[in-house]
C-alpha positions as CSV (number, residue, x, y, z in Angstrom):
1,M,-37.4,-1.0,-3.1
2,N,-35.2,0.1,-0.2
3,G,-32.2,-2.1,0.1
4,R,-29.5,-2.5,2.7
5,V,-26.6,-0.2,3.3
6,V,-23.0,-1.1,4.0
7,I,-20.7,1.6,5.3
8,L,-16.9,1.2,5.2
9,S,-15.1,3.9,7.1
10,A,-11.5,4.4,8.0
11,P,-8.8,7.0,8.4
12,S,-7.3,8.0,5.1
13,G,-4.7,5.5,4.0
14,S,-6.2,2.5,5.7
15,G,-7.1,0.7,2.5
16,K,-10.9,1.1,2.5
17,T,-11.2,2.2,-1.1
18,T,-9.1,-0.8,-2.3
19,I,-11.3,-3.1,-0.2
20,V,-14.5,-1.5,-1.5
21,R,-13.4,-2.0,-5.1
22,E,-12.7,-5.6,-4.5
23,L,-16.1,-6.1,-2.7
24,L,-17.9,-4.6,-5.7
25,E,-16.3,-7.3,-7.9
26,R,-17.2,-10.1,-5.4
27,I,-20.7,-9.1,-4.4
28,P,-22.8,-8.3,-7.6
29,E,-25.8,-6.9,-5.7
30,L,-23.7,-4.1,-4.2
31,R,-23.5,-0.7,-5.9
32,F,-21.0,2.1,-4.9
33,S,-22.5,5.3,-3.7
34,I,-20.6,8.0,-5.4
35,S,-20.0,10.9,-3.1
36,A,-20.0,14.6,-4.0
37,T,-16.9,16.6,-3.0
38,T,-15.4,20.1,-3.5
39,R,-11.8,18.8,-3.4
40,Q,-9.6,18.9,-6.4
41,K,-9.8,15.9,-8.8
42,R,-6.7,13.7,-8.8
43,A,-5.2,12.8,-12.2
44,S,-6.5,9.2,-12.0
45,E,-10.1,10.1,-11.0
46,I,-13.1,10.4,-13.2
47,D,-16.0,12.8,-12.4
48,G,-19.2,10.8,-12.0
49,L,-17.3,7.6,-11.4
50,D,-15.0,8.2,-8.4
51,Y,-16.7,11.3,-7.1
52,Y,-19.1,14.1,-8.3
53,F,-16.7,17.0,-8.3
54,L,-18.6,20.2,-7.4
55,T,-17.6,23.8,-6.9
56,K,-18.1,25.1,-3.3
57,E,-21.0,27.2,-4.6
58,D,-22.7,24.2,-6.2
59,F,-22.2,22.1,-3.1
60,Q,-23.7,24.9,-0.9
61,E,-26.7,25.1,-3.2
62,K,-27.3,21.4,-2.9
63,I,-27.3,21.8,0.9
64,K,-29.8,24.7,0.7
65,T,-32.1,22.7,-1.5
66,N,-32.0,19.5,0.6
67,Q,-30.3,17.5,-2.2
68,L,-27.8,16.0,0.2
69,L,-28.6,13.2,2.7
70,E,-25.5,14.1,4.7
71,W,-22.5,16.3,4.3
72,E,-19.4,17.2,6.1
73,E,-16.5,19.7,5.9
74,V,-13.9,17.0,6.3
75,Y,-10.9,19.3,5.9
76,E,-10.9,23.1,6.0
77,G,-12.8,24.3,2.9
78,I,-13.2,20.7,1.5
79,W,-16.7,19.3,1.7
80,Y,-18.0,15.7,1.1
81,G,-21.6,14.6,1.0
82,T,-24.1,12.0,-0.2
83,L,-26.6,12.9,-2.8
84,N,-30.2,11.8,-2.2
85,A,-30.6,11.1,-5.9
86,E,-27.6,8.7,-5.7
87,I,-29.2,6.6,-3.0
88,Q,-32.6,6.5,-4.7
89,R,-31.0,5.5,-8.1
90,I,-29.3,2.5,-6.5
91,W,-32.4,1.3,-4.6
92,D,-34.6,1.8,-7.7
93,E,-32.2,-0.6,-9.5
94,G,-32.9,-3.2,-6.8
95,N,-29.4,-3.1,-5.3
96,H,-27.7,-2.6,-2.0
97,I,-25.5,0.4,-1.3
98,I,-21.9,0.4,-0.2
99,F,-20.4,3.6,1.1
100,D,-16.7,4.5,1.2
101,V,-16.7,7.5,3.6
102,D,-14.6,9.2,6.2
103,V,-15.2,8.2,9.9
104,R,-17.5,11.0,10.8
105,G,-19.6,10.4,7.6
106,G,-19.8,6.7,8.5
107,I,-21.1,7.5,12.0
108,N,-23.6,9.9,10.6
109,L,-24.8,7.5,7.9
110,K,-25.2,4.7,10.6
111,K,-27.4,7.1,12.6
112,L,-29.5,7.8,9.6
113,F,-30.0,4.2,8.4
114,Q,-29.8,2.5,11.8
115,N,-30.6,-1.3,11.4
116,K,-30.7,-1.1,7.6
117,A,-26.9,-0.4,7.8
118,L,-23.9,-2.4,8.6
119,S,-21.0,-0.1,9.6
120,I,-17.4,-1.5,9.3
121,F,-14.3,0.3,10.5
122,I,-11.1,-0.5,8.7
123,K,-8.0,0.1,10.8
124,V,-4.3,-0.2,10.6
125,A,-1.9,-1.3,13.3
126,N,-0.7,2.2,14.1
127,A,0.1,5.7,12.9
128,V,3.5,4.8,11.5
129,V,1.9,2.3,9.1
130,L,-0.7,4.8,8.2
131,R,1.8,7.6,7.4
132,E,3.9,5.2,5.2
133,R,0.8,4.2,3.2
134,L,-0.2,7.8,2.7
135,K,3.4,8.7,1.7
136,K,3.5,5.8,-0.9
137,R,0.4,7.4,-2.6
138,D,2.6,10.3,-3.5
139,T,-0.5,12.5,-3.8
140,E,0.0,14.7,-0.7
141,S,2.2,17.6,0.2
142,E,4.1,17.3,3.5
143,Y,1.6,19.7,5.1
144,S,-1.5,17.7,3.8
145,L,0.2,14.5,4.8
146,Q,0.7,15.7,8.4
147,M,-2.9,17.0,8.4
148,R,-4.2,13.6,7.4
149,V,-2.1,11.8,9.9
150,E,-3.3,14.0,12.8
151,K,-6.9,13.6,11.7
152,A,-6.4,9.8,11.5
153,L,-5.2,9.6,15.0
154,L,-8.4,11.2,16.2
155,E,-10.5,9.0,13.9
156,M,-8.8,5.8,15.2
157,E,-10.5,6.5,18.6
158,K,-13.9,6.1,16.9
159,E,-13.8,2.5,16.0
160,K,-16.1,1.7,19.0
161,D,-18.9,3.6,17.2
162,F,-19.0,0.9,14.4
163,D,-20.7,-2.5,14.2
164,E,-17.6,-4.3,13.1
165,V,-13.8,-3.6,13.1
166,I,-11.4,-5.1,10.6
167,L,-7.6,-4.8,11.0
168,N,-6.0,-4.4,7.6
169,E,-2.6,-5.9,8.1
170,D,-3.0,-8.3,5.1
171,L,-5.3,-6.9,2.4
172,R,-6.5,-10.3,1.2
173,T,-7.6,-11.3,4.7
174,A,-9.3,-7.9,5.3
175,I,-11.3,-8.3,2.1
176,E,-12.4,-11.8,2.9
177,E,-13.4,-10.8,6.4
178,A,-15.5,-7.9,5.0
179,E,-17.1,-10.1,2.4
180,I,-18.2,-12.6,5.0
181,L,-19.7,-9.9,7.2
182,I,-21.5,-8.2,4.3
183,R,-23.0,-11.4,2.7
184,K,-24.3,-12.4,6.2
185,F,-25.8,-8.9,6.7
186,I,-27.5,-8.9,3.2
187,K,-29.1,-12.3,3.8
188,A,-30.3,-11.5,7.3
């Protein structure tokens, strides 16, 4: 079975991961597509649950052997991608896929899946709000924080490339809006 695909994209710090986690609780037929990455694992993350953490060499090998549906060098030397086997596993279980990906990855996935996909852009009011959210995480150096904010400003211009846009000023409202859109899409 090939199910439906839901793509949540946003600049880093917009709340997309929090929204995705809540949607997975609310919509039982959704399954999270675990991305592969070469970035360092954060203390709270679990390999195979949050991401598949790969060495750069392993990631490049998966590209060469066509094991990745899509991939992107999101930050210099840091790669993210979607494993073909991950997509097939979820569909074989009879479920629909939800992606939590960066903006470029979301645009690429929508091009690949076309009408089988609903792409949702999660945005914040402005760069000041975004910077504060990233700072609260306390996971970034000042340099990486600045790099993420600069990238986010460029990504905010891409919202027009998505099927739907949700402003995340109030988390509960944003989750409810996303749930309504996704349930409608799955039933269509």
